ZATIDREN-599491 format. One line per 5 residues: number of its first residue (from 1); their letters; for each residue x, y, z of N, C-alpha, C. Coordinates in steps of 0.02 Angstrom, whole numbers, plus 50000, padded with zeros to 5 digits. Example, Ala and Ser with C-alpha at 12.3 -4.5 7.8 and 13.67 -1.06 7.14 Angstrom:
residues 2
1	AS	50660:49716:50390:50615:49775:50390:50660:49835:50390 | 50642:49888:50354:50684:49947:50357:50645:50002:50394
This chain:
residues 198
1	MARRP	52436:63014:52648:52398:62956:52689:52422:62896:52620 | 52431:62831:52657:52444:62795:52629:52394:62745:52574 | 52423:62723:52540:52363:62694:52488:52333:62633:52514 | 52271:62625:52496:52236:62564:52530:52250:62491:52479 | 52272:62445:52497:52280:62387:52432:52193:62381:52426
6	DPAKR	52211:62372:52343:52151:62332:52323:52144:62268:52309 | 52104:62229:52346:52104:62148:52337:52109:62129:52264 | 52052:62173:52227:52043:62156:52166:52079:62150:52120 | 52127:62201:52120:52185:62215:52088:52238:62171:52075 | 52237:62135:52147:52280:62098:52164:52269:62041:52139
11	DRIVH	52217:61998:52144:52189:61939:52116:52202:61952:52067 | 52190:61991:52021:52194:61994:51924:52263:62008:51924 | 52293:62034:51954:52386:62016:51941:52412:61944:51951 | 52373:61913:52000:52382:61837:52035:52358:61799:51973 | 52296:61808:51951:52280:61772:51899:52307:61788:51838
16	TTREL	52326:61844:51814:52368:61844:51754:52426:61814:51751 | 52465:61805:51801:52529:61768:51801:52524:61676:51817 | 52461:61665:51828:52455:61603:51837:52452:61601:51758 | 52413:61625:51720:52367:61614:51653:52455:61616:51604 | 52505:61679:51620:52562:61659:51586:52613:61610:51607
21	LRRRG	52598:61575:51655:52646:61524:51698:52617:61462:51645 | 52565:61458:51632:52516:61407:51602:52543:61410:51516 | 52562:61477:51496:52579:61491:51409:52642:61475:51402 | 52690:61522:51448:52753:61519:51435:52810:61495:51501 | 52780:61454:51548:52827:61429:51596:52837:61477:51638
26	VAGTT	52886:61449:51701:52908:61500:51741:52962:61557:51718 | 53007:61537:51674:53079:61569:51635:53032:61607:51600 | 52982:61603:51566:52943:61637:51480:52899:61711:51535 | 52901:61706:51599:52854:61739:51639:52883:61810:51672 | 52896:61864:51650:52911:61924:51682:52895:61981:51709
31	MLDVV	52888:62000:51749:52854:62069:51774:52821:62101:51738 | 52873:62119:51673:52829:62163:51623:52799:62136:51579 | 52785:62074:51574:52726:62031:51541:52677:62039:51574 | 52665:62045:51654:52621:62038:51695:52588:62120:51692 | 52632:62164:51701:52602:62218:51690:52553:62227:51635
36	AEAGA	52614:62217:51582:52563:62217:51509:52475:62194:51501 | 52501:62117:51534:52424:62097:51514:52374:62098:51579 | 52380:62117:51629:52353:62137:51700:52319:62205:51697 | 52353:62244:51640:52341:62326:51646:52353:62347:51710 | 52416:62335:51751:52435:62361:51803:52502:62409:51798
41	SRGSL	52522:62446:51857:52580:62473:51848:52634:62443:51861 | 52703:62455:51849:52754:62409:51882:52764:62435:51948 | 52760:62494:51973:52754:62514:52039:52702:62469:52078 | 52634:62452:52059:52596:62419:52090:52601:62356:52107 | 52643:62305:52065:52683:62249:52096:52692:62238:52135
46	YHYFP	52754:62288:52131:52805:62269:52202:52767:62299:52273 | 52712:62361:52251:52661:62369:52311:52629:62310:52348 | 52598:62273:52299:52562:62208:52306:52615:62143:52330 | 52666:62149:52297:52720:62093:52309:52773:62125:52307 | 52784:62140:52391:52865:62160:52402:52914:62110:52381
51	GGRSE	52910:62052:52385:52938:62007:52369:52971:61997:52312 | 52934:62038:52266:52947:62044:52174:52921:61973:52163 | 52967:61955:52092:52918:61909:52058:52921:61842:52080 | 52963:61840:52129:52960:61766:52165:52897:61733:52202 | 52876:61806:52240:52807:61798:52287:52761:61797:52240
56	MVADA	52763:61849:52174:52708:61823:52120:52687:61777:52101 | 52759:61734:52069:52737:61670:52029:52709:61619:52097 | 52756:61630:52159:52719:61587:52218:52641:61586:52231 | 52632:61650:52218:52542:61662:52244:52502:61633:52166 | 52536:61645:52124:52498:61611:52066:52487:61536:52071
61	VREAV	52537:61487:52089:52537:61420:52098:52498:61405:52155 | 52498:61450:52197:52450:61451:52246:52379:61436:52233 | 52371:61477:52206:52291:61478:52179:52277:61440:52119 | 52321:61420:52093:52297:61345:52043:52300:61289:52090 | 52339:61275:52137:52347:61237:52183:52268:61219:52205
66	AEYTD	52248:61286:52231:52185:61269:52291:52122:61253:52235 | 52116:61284:52173:52073:61260:52109:52070:61205:52107 | 52115:61160:52091:52128:61097:52086:52116:61067:52125 | 52127:61079:52200:52110:61026:52253:52056:61033:52252 | 52020:61087:52256:51933:61098:52263:51908:61037:52213
71	ALTAL	51931:61055:52148:51916:61010:52101:51911:60930:52125 | 51980:60911:52146:51982:60853:52152:51932:60831:52211 | 51926:60857:52269:51878:60846:52324:51799:60848:52293 | 51775:60890:52246:51717:60899:52223:51698:60823:52198 | 51749:60785:52173:51727:60725:52127:51750:60657:52172
76	AELPP	51768:60691:52243:51765:60616:52285:51720:60556:52273 | 51651:60591:52276:51610:60547:52280:51579:60492:52206 | 51614:60521:52168:51607:60501:52084:51623:60431:52058 | 51593:60396:52055:51647:60321:52014:51689:60344:51965 | 51734:60296:51943:51795:60310:51889:51763:60322:51827
81	AEAIP	51714:60291:51807:51687:60292:51750:51643:60386:51741 | 51638:60415:51805:51622:60492:51797:51686:60537:51813 | 51710:60506:51874:51770:60571:51881:51830:60574:51839 | 51858:60519:51815:51915:60535:51785:51900:60542:51714 | 51848:60546:51681:51833:60584:51623:51825:60647:51615
86	LIVEV	51799:60682:51682:51783:60753:51713:51843:60767:51718 | 51908:60743:51739:51969:60782:51758:52001:60814:51698 | 51988:60749:51643:52021:60740:51580:51992:60796:51543 | 51928:60809:51559:51886:60854:51518:51898:60923:51523 | 51933:60937:51578:51950:61014:51612:51995:61018:51582
91	WRVEA	52045:60970:51567:52112:60991:51550:52095:60996:51474 | 52067:60962:51440:52043:60957:51343:52017:61039:51351 | 51975:61054:51382:51936:61101:51357:51993:61174:51365 | 52028:61171:51426:52070:61223:51427:52130:61229:51382 | 52138:61169:51366:52201:61167:51302:52162:61191:51235
96	EESGW	52117:61177:51222:52076:61177:51155:52059:61257:51163 | 52032:61280:51202:52027:61353:51189:52081:61404:51220 | 52127:61366:51232:52202:61425:51228:52242:61399:51150 | 52201:61382:51108:52236:61354:51059:52303:61317:51066 | 52306:61276:51111:52348:61222:51106:52405:61247:51144
101	TAGCP	52408:61316:51174:52454:61337:51215:52471:61349:51289 | 52412:61335:51314:52402:61322:51394:52404:61258:51447 | 52447:61246:51464:52457:61186:51493:52442:61198:51589 | 52464:61156:51616:52461:61148:51693:52510:61193:51731 | 52490:61255:51765:52549:61310:51797:52568:61275:51851
106	VVAAA	52531:61222:51879:52585:61186:51932:52649:61152:51906 | 52636:61123:51852:52684:61062:51808:52738:61138:51798 | 52708:61187:51773:52769:61253:51755:52814:61265:51805 | 52774:61274:51865:52815:61282:51929:52859:61228:51945 | 52833:61162:51924:52894:61105:51947:52963:61106:51914
111	LGGES	52946:61130:51843:52991:61126:51792:53057:61177:51807 | 53005:61232:51819:53040:61297:51836:53086:61305:51906 | 53099:61266:51934:53126:61273:52001:53183:61291:52031 | 53227:61300:51939:53284:61316:51973:53290:61389:51968 | 53242:61439:51945:53244:61498:51955:53217:61521:52009
116	EPVAR	53142:61477:52030:53100:61497:52076:53080:61432:52113 | 53137:61418:52170:53142:61359:52214:53076:61352:52242 | 53044:61413:52279:52990:61403:52327:52917:61376:52284 | 52919:61407:52225:52869:61395:52157:52875:61309:52158 | 52917:61280:52132:52928:61199:52155:52924:61188:52203
121	ELAGQ	52933:61202:52254:52919:61168:52336:52844:61156:52346 | 52808:61205:52312:52742:61213:52322:52707:61161:52267 | 52733:61155:52218:52716:61107:52159:52730:61043:52187 | 52790:61037:52222:52787:60950:52265:52748:60933:52311 | 52724:60996:52359:52663:60990:52413:52608:60966:52388
126	AFAEW	52592:61008:52316:52536:60987:52291:52517:60934:52265 | 52572:60897:52218:52567:60825:52188:52546:60775:52259 | 52612:60791:52290:52578:60731:52364:52530:60734:52396 | 52490:60803:52396:52432:60811:52414:52375:60785:52375 | 52397:60783:52300:52331:60758:52258:52341:60679:52247
131	TAAVT	52398:60667:52269:52408:60588:52265:52372:60557:52316 | 52385:60597:52382:52365:60572:52437:52269:60566:52425 | 52237:60604:52391:52166:60630:52395:52144:60578:52337 | 52195:60563:52281:52157:60509:52234:52171:60447:52261 | 52211:60422:52308:52242:60375:52344:52157:60344:52394
136	AWLAL	52152:60408:52426:52091:60393:52466:52037:60368:52431 | 52029:60419:52372:51964:60381:52329:51960:60341:52306 | 52020:60317:52269:52040:60243:52257:52005:60200:52311 | 52036:60202:52368:52011:60154:52428:51929:60151:52429 | 51910:60216:52431:51838:60217:52440:51785:60191:52359
141	QGVPE	51843:60163:52290:51812:60158:52248:51807:60067:52262 | 51847:60044:52310:51841:59968:52310:51921:59932:52285 | 51961:59983:52298:52026:59945:52242:52070:59932:52317 | 52093:59878:52296:52139:59854:52362:52195:59909:52392 | 52208:59911:52458:52233:59967:52486:52315:59961:52474
146	ERTES	52341:59902:52444:52405:59889:52419:52414:59923:52360 | 52365:59938:52335:52384:59958:52268:52362:60026:52242 | 52339:60063:52306:52297:60135:52294:52353:60164:52279 | 52397:60191:52314:52455:60230:52311:52491:60221:52244 | 52509:60186:52210:52530:60158:52158:52495:60177:52113
151	LANLL	52417:60168:52093:52380:60186:52051:52369:60270:52048 | 52379:60280:52103:52367:60349:52109:52422:60397:52059 | 52469:60371:52084:52532:60400:52064:52522:60389:51981 | 52506:60354:51969:52482:60309:51888:52438:60360:51856 | 52374:60370:51895:52312:60415:51863:52364:60491:51852
156	LSAIE	52389:60513:51906:52406:60598:51916:52469:60601:51839 | 52505:60544:51850:52574:60554:51785:52534:60568:51732 | 52491:60498:51728:52467:60502:51650:52419:60533:51636 | 52380:60571:51667:52354:60633:51644:52370:60705:51621 | 52437:60706:51676:52488:60769:51656:52518:60741:51600
161	GAVVI	52543:60674:51593:52577:60671:51522:52543:60683:51453 | 52476:60653:51473:52426:60657:51413:52412:60721:51386 | 52417:60772:51430:52409:60841:51435:52470:60881:51394 | 52520:60855:51403:52586:60870:51381:52589:60851:51291 | 52570:60781:51288:52571:60759:51221:52513:60791:51174
166	GLAQH	52462:60809:51208:52406:60847:51168:52414:60895:51141 | 52449:60943:51204:52480:61008:51172:52522:61006:51121 | 52583:60957:51131:52619:60955:51066:52598:60932:51031 | 52542:60900:51012:52512:60883:50946:52473:60900:50925 | 52423:60960:50975:52367:60985:50962:52308:60967:50939
171	RSEPM	52294:60918:50975:52259:60877:50981:52232:60848:51039 | 52163:60811:51048:52128:60808:51121:52141:60718:51108 | 52143:60690:51067:52151:60619:51069:52179:60585:51129 | 52258:60608:51124:52298:60573:51197:52245:60585:51263 | 52213:60620:51269:52182:60648:51339:52126:60599:51352
176	LRVAE	52089:60595:51282:52037:60555:51291:52058:60483:51289 | 52112:60458:51259:52119:60401:51260:52148:60378:51333 | 52172:60414:51355:52211:60389:51429:52154:60398:51488 | 52107:60450:51465:52030:60450:51506:52025:60373:51514 | 52009:60348:51448:51974:60284:51438:52012:60230:51474
181	ELVRL	52077:60227:51465:52128:60170:51473:52122:60169:51562 | 52131:60233:51600:52140:60233:51665:52060:60210:51677 | 52009:60231:51662:51942:60205:51696:51933:60126:51687 | 51972:60085:51622:51973:60017:51640:52018:59986:51693 | 52067:60022:51677:52117:59996:51737:52086:59994:51798
186	VESER	52053:60070:51831:52048:60059:51890:51973:60033:51903 | 51935:60020:51864:51876:59985:51873:51913:59891:51866 | 51957:59872:51857:51994:59813:51852:52015:59786:51896 | 52014:59859:51936:52071:59831:52010:52027:59834:52071 | 51948:59847:52067:51906:59862:52109:51891:59787:52138
191	RTPPG	51891:59763:52190:51876:59707:52221:51808:59726:52256 | 51803:59756:52298:51737:59764:52336:51689:59839:52296 | 51638:59846:52305:51589:59862:52288:51621:59937:52333 | 51603:60016:52304:51610:60067:52320:51577:60082:52377 | 51623:60107:52433:51604:60112:52515:51594:60055:52552
196	AGR	51594:59993:52524:51591:59922:52571:51615:59923:52638 | 51596:59917:52674:51633:59913:52755:51636:59974:52791 | 51601:60030:52767:51614:60083:52796:51555:60077:52851
């Protein structure tokens, strides 16, 4: 009789892969590492992921993308002075709690594209979707339409870059300063009250 899949075990393996991607990147995340950290057997990995490491990494990136997309969506009604610091605070807390070892798994996927092109493609799609979401949010905040997409690119790039600098320097200040500057920038770009004209 065939063994029935255990969704909880599969979810644990995906989550473990995601956490390893955050700390070690794509190249540094092996199936043996996942086996050890998830408390799974090597055979179970191929049972749940017949596509091997590539499928496992891709699913971990999908999980991360879904979570971060939900977080961005949840902040869509907040003004810049609340939304931007909240986004940065999530990264700051995760970085500090990891002992400055864990960054963004989606960035890891983007940088590891040579060995895992599917994961890199997922990362590219995610950044495009996030840019679109932030662009729409900026429009709701009264930023002129001709400025929203450029500012959305800047916001995402600045936040991701500040996380990298914070990890490298083992300190929160780069993230906190970027949050402050981005709030000032977005506020200065607003020409109309949020939601005006709707």
